[in-house]
ZABA-818609 format. One record per residue (C-alpha): residue in three letters; chain; x negated, y negated, z; residue number from 1. Coordinates in steps of 0.001 Angstrom, whole numbers, plus 500000, padded with zeros to 6 digits. Layout:
<atoms>
 res chain      x      y      z   n
 ALA     A      X      Y      Z NUM
...
</atoms>
This chain:
<atoms>
 res chain      x      y      z   n
 MET     A 348283 299097 952029   1
 ALA     A 351673 298443 950526   2
 GLY     A 351434 297197 946980   3
 PHE     A 347940 298665 946542   4
 THR     A 347546 300011 943026   5
 PRO     A 344675 302475 942852   6
 ALA     A 342269 301805 940023   7
 THR     A 340821 304677 938035   8
 LEU     A 337347 303566 939139   9
 LEU     A 336661 301400 942167  10
 SER     A 333291 299790 942747  11
 PHE     A 332355 297726 945790  12
 ALA     A 329296 296615 947743  13
 VAL     A 328695 297343 951407  14
 ASN     A 326172 295074 953071  15
 GLN     A 327640 292942 955848  16
 PRO     A 331440 292801 955782  17
 GLU     A 332504 289164 955906  18
 CYS     A 336132 289170 954996  19
 GLY     A 337387 286792 957678  20
 LYS     A 338378 289641 959980  21
 SER     A 336464 291307 962755  22
 PRO     A 333897 293926 961646  23
 ALA     A 336081 296679 963144  24
 ASP     A 338966 295631 960889  25
 ALA     A 336683 295632 957844  26
 ALA     A 335423 299121 958696  27
 ASN     A 338987 300406 959142  28
 VAL     A 340097 298936 955819  29
 LEU     A 337083 300486 954069  30
 PHE     A 337849 303850 955679  31
 ARG     A 341479 303722 954553  32
 VAL     A 340518 302841 950968  33
 VAL     A 337882 305580 950804  34
 SER     A 340231 308139 952397  35
 ILE     A 343074 307410 949976  36
 ARG     A 340726 307568 946998  37
 HIS     A 339213 310807 948340  38
 LEU     A 342618 312467 948725  39
 LYS     A 343701 311389 945235  40
 ARG     A 340301 312379 943761  41
 ARG     A 339653 308868 942417  42
 SER     A 336177 307763 941348  43
 THR     A 334434 305321 943657  44
 ILE     A 331073 303603 943312  45
 VAL     A 329499 302069 946397  46
 THR     A 326388 299905 946211  47
 THR     A 324363 298650 949129  48
 ASN     A 320912 297429 949959  49
 LYS     A 321048 299350 953243  50
 PRO     A 320017 303002 953803  51
 LEU     A 322832 305459 954523  52
 ALA     A 321627 305818 958109  53
 ALA     A 322261 302096 958676  54
 LEU     A 325917 302162 957608  55
 GLY     A 327019 302588 961225  56
 GLN     A 325221 299364 962153  57
 VAL     A 326641 297511 959160  58
 LEU     A 330205 298582 959959  59
 HIS     A 329699 298356 963751  60
 ASP     A 331178 301849 964156  61
 ALA     A 328910 304878 963712  62
 ASP     A 331753 307432 963866  63
 LEU     A 333785 305644 961219  64
 ALA     A 330688 305257 959031  65
 GLU     A 330051 308991 959291  66
 ALA     A 333643 309755 958276  67
 ILE     A 333349 307392 955289  68
 LEU     A 330077 308992 954173  69
 ASP     A 331555 312466 954646  70
 ARG     A 334357 311665 952212  71
 LEU     A 332119 309880 949712  72
 LEU     A 329376 312517 949620  73
 GLU     A 331587 315622 949693  74
 ARG     A 332034 315467 945923  75
 GLY     A 329678 312580 945202  76
 THR     A 326065 311978 944336  77
 HIS     A 323679 309681 946176  78
 TYR     A 321099 307787 944127  79
 VAL     A 318294 305701 945608  80
 LEU     A 316857 303105 943266  81
 ARG     A 313341 301888 943937  82
 GLY     A 311562 298871 942543  83
 ARG     A 312179 295216 942118  84
 SER     A 315647 293785 942109  85
 TYR     A 317037 292907 938700  86
 ARG     A 318003 289500 940103  87
 THR     A 314389 288730 941025  88
 ARG     A 312825 289937 937770  89
 ASN     A 311834 286403 936728  90
 PHE     A 310205 285442 940030  91
 LYS     A 306450 285100 940050  92
 GLU     A 304508 287897 941712  93
 ASP     A 302194 285447 943472  94
 LEU     A 304264 283734 946130  95
 SER     A 301224 282066 947717  96
 GLN     A 301503 279085 945375  97
 THR     A 303416 276229 946952  98
 THR     A 305546 273660 945242  99
 GLU     A 305561 269952 945969 100
 LEU     A 308640 270401 948183 101
 ASP     A 307003 273204 950171 102
 ALA     A 303862 271166 950764 103
 ALA     A 305802 268124 952026 104
</atoms>
């Protein structure tokens, strides 16, 4: 992590790591970032569309996921947002209507 300059606030999304490395490498990098920020008491925001219990599956390492969550939740707060996604707010509720392309 040479040359890494810690930001005052770091925000990132955890869904399916696809950074060109193996999932184990992605999980290890995430653990190192979270650990460093935890030790230096830096603010970190993590967003995901997965439940906390599924983090082990997402990172392909349940023990590492537990260690990451331990550091994040020790001094953190977990919020669960319910409802429609902001990105889909303009979609029609009735998805049974088909378009010309769908009918073809």
